[in-house]
C-alpha positions as CSV (number, residue, x, y, z in Angstrom):
1,M,76.7,-48.8,197.3
2,M,75.3,-51.8,198.0
3,E,76.3,-53.3,194.7
4,E,79.9,-52.8,195.3
5,E,79.9,-54.0,198.6
6,I,78.8,-57.0,196.9
7,K,81.6,-57.4,193.9
8,Q,84.0,-56.7,197.2
9,N,82.3,-59.8,199.4
10,L,82.5,-61.9,195.8
11,K,86.3,-60.5,195.2
12,E,87.2,-61.9,199.1
13,K,85.5,-64.8,198.8
14,Y,87.6,-65.6,195.6
15,N,90.7,-64.4,196.5
16,K,90.7,-66.7,199.9
17,K,89.6,-70.0,197.8
18,I,92.7,-69.4,195.5
19,N,94.6,-68.4,198.5
20,I,93.9,-72.3,199.7
21,A,94.0,-72.8,196.7
22,I,97.7,-72.0,196.0
23,K,98.3,-73.8,199.7
24,V,97.4,-77.2,198.7
25,I,99.3,-77.2,195.2
26,N,102.5,-76.1,197.6
27,F,101.4,-78.8,200.3
28,I,101.4,-81.3,197.2
29,F,104.7,-80.4,196.3
30,L,106.4,-80.5,199.4
31,V,104.3,-84.0,200.2
32,A,106.1,-85.1,196.4
33,W,109.5,-84.2,197.3
34,M,109.6,-85.3,200.8
35,G,108.2,-88.8,198.9
36,L,111.0,-89.0,196.6
37,V,113.8,-88.5,199.3
38,F,111.9,-91.2,200.9
39,Y,112.0,-93.4,198.0
40,F,115.7,-93.0,197.4
41,S,116.1,-93.5,200.8
42,S,114.7,-96.8,201.0
43,E,116.6,-98.5,198.4
44,I,119.0,-100.6,199.7
45,G,122.7,-99.9,199.9
46,N,123.7,-102.2,196.4
47,E,120.5,-100.7,194.6
48,S,121.5,-97.1,195.6
49,S,125.4,-97.6,194.8
50,S,124.3,-98.9,191.5
51,T,121.8,-95.8,190.9
52,S,125.0,-93.4,191.3
53,G,127.2,-95.2,189.9
54,N,125.1,-95.9,187.0
55,T,124.4,-91.8,186.8
56,I,128.2,-91.3,187.3
57,R,129.1,-93.3,184.1
58,K,126.0,-92.4,182.0
59,I,127.8,-89.1,182.1
60,I,131.0,-90.0,181.4
61,T,130.3,-92.0,178.7
62,F,128.4,-89.1,177.1
63,F,131.5,-86.6,177.2
64,N,133.9,-89.6,176.2
65,D,132.1,-92.6,174.5
66,E,136.0,-94.2,173.9
67,I,136.7,-94.8,177.7
68,K,138.4,-97.7,178.8
69,L,136.3,-99.9,180.9
70,E,138.9,-99.6,183.5
71,D,139.6,-95.8,183.4
72,L,135.9,-95.7,183.7
73,N,135.4,-97.8,186.7
74,Y,138.5,-96.0,188.7
75,I,136.6,-93.0,187.9
76,V,133.0,-94.0,189.3
77,E,134.8,-95.7,192.3
78,T,136.8,-92.4,193.5
79,Y,133.7,-90.0,193.0
80,Q,130.8,-91.9,193.8
81,P,131.1,-90.4,197.3
82,I,131.4,-86.7,196.7
83,V,128.6,-86.9,193.9
84,R,126.3,-88.9,196.3
85,K,127.0,-86.2,199.2
86,I,126.3,-83.4,196.4
87,A,123.1,-85.3,195.1
88,H,122.1,-85.3,199.0
89,F,123.2,-81.6,199.1
90,T,121.2,-80.5,195.9
91,L,118.2,-82.5,196.7
92,Y,118.1,-80.9,200.4
93,T,118.5,-77.8,198.4
94,T,115.2,-78.2,196.3
95,G,113.6,-79.2,199.4
96,G,114.6,-75.9,201.5
97,F,113.3,-74.1,198.5
98,I,110.0,-75.9,198.2
99,I,109.1,-75.9,202.1
100,Y,110.0,-72.3,202.6
101,N,107.8,-71.9,199.3
102,F,105.0,-73.5,201.1
103,I,105.4,-71.5,204.4
104,N,105.1,-68.3,202.6
105,K,101.5,-69.0,201.9
106,F,101.1,-68.0,205.6
107,K,101.0,-64.7,207.3
108,I,103.1,-64.8,209.6
109,N,106.7,-62.8,209.6
110,R,110.3,-64.1,208.0
111,S,112.2,-64.7,210.5
112,K,109.1,-67.6,211.7
113,K,108.7,-68.4,208.5
114,I,112.6,-69.2,208.7
115,I,112.7,-71.2,211.2
116,F,109.4,-73.3,210.6
117,S,111.2,-74.0,207.5
118,L,114.7,-75.1,208.7
119,L,112.9,-77.1,211.4
120,I,110.7,-78.8,209.1
121,G,113.8,-79.4,206.8
122,V,116.8,-80.2,209.6
123,L,113.6,-82.8,211.4
124,Y,113.6,-83.9,207.9
125,A,116.3,-84.7,207.6
126,I,117.3,-86.5,210.4
127,T,114.4,-88.5,210.4
128,D,115.6,-89.7,206.5
129,E,119.1,-90.5,207.9
130,L,117.2,-92.8,210.8
131,H,115.0,-94.1,208.3
132,Q,118.4,-95.4,206.2
133,Y,120.0,-96.6,209.3
134,F,117.4,-99.3,209.0
135,V,117.9,-99.8,205.6
136,P,119.8,-102.8,204.3
137,G,123.3,-102.1,203.2
138,R,122.8,-98.2,203.8
139,S,123.4,-96.3,207.5
140,G,122.1,-93.2,208.7
141,K,125.2,-90.4,209.2
142,I,125.4,-87.2,211.0
143,L,127.2,-85.8,208.3
144,D,124.5,-86.4,206.2
145,V,122.5,-84.7,208.2
146,I,125.0,-81.5,207.9
147,I,125.2,-81.6,204.2
148,D,121.0,-82.0,204.2
149,S,121.0,-78.5,206.6
150,S,123.1,-77.1,204.4
151,G,120.7,-77.8,201.7
152,I,117.9,-76.6,203.3
153,I,119.7,-73.1,204.3
154,T,120.5,-72.7,200.9
155,G,117.1,-73.6,199.3
156,I,115.4,-71.0,201.4
157,L,118.3,-68.2,201.2
158,L,117.7,-69.0,197.2
159,F,113.8,-68.3,198.0
160,I,114.1,-65.4,199.2
161,I,116.5,-63.7,196.3
162,F,113.9,-65.1,194.0
163,I,111.6,-63.1,195.5
164,K,113.6,-60.5,196.3
165,I,114.4,-60.3,192.4
166,I,110.7,-60.6,191.3
167,S,110.1,-58.1,193.3
168,I,112.7,-55.2,191.9
169,I,111.9,-56.3,188.9
170,Q,107.5,-55.8,189.4
171,N,108.7,-52.7,191.0
172,K,110.5,-51.3,187.4
173,L,107.7,-52.3,186.0
174,F,105.5,-50.5,187.6
175,V,107.1,-47.2,187.2
176,K,107.6,-47.7,184.0
177,F,104.4,-48.4,183.2
178,N,102.5,-46.0,184.9
179,N,104.8,-42.4,184.2
């Protein structure tokens, strides 16, 4: 009996260490995402515009390498604001996923996990726009906070759906292998 208790204690200590390691790794992902957002937001207006414009140019010329320069410039000028908003949404959707993944490692109920994740994401979106307000050639916009917050919500929902799908697959495999 004593040997069984020792094994159980070792298993619990091992699981605690693994859980801490997983939290640390997820925290590193969270900080890396925040650092990436900060980096993009630190680009002065011309650099930021150039980054998104060059990305559009590369995509268009990849699919049509014979496009006229004037047509290419028109497309970039026309679609750059839309692409930038999509980039905001996508970046913050990724953030919502990462934030919820980090919060999900703590033993609190799902509604609190969602609330904490939303608070962290929306507060970061607000501070990001405040940061941009002080970067030359950039501005902080309420619309961007709304777009970013929508991305956070989408990322959280995608994570919850992802976990649900994994759970369904695991349950089906468990039933299959135990019958």
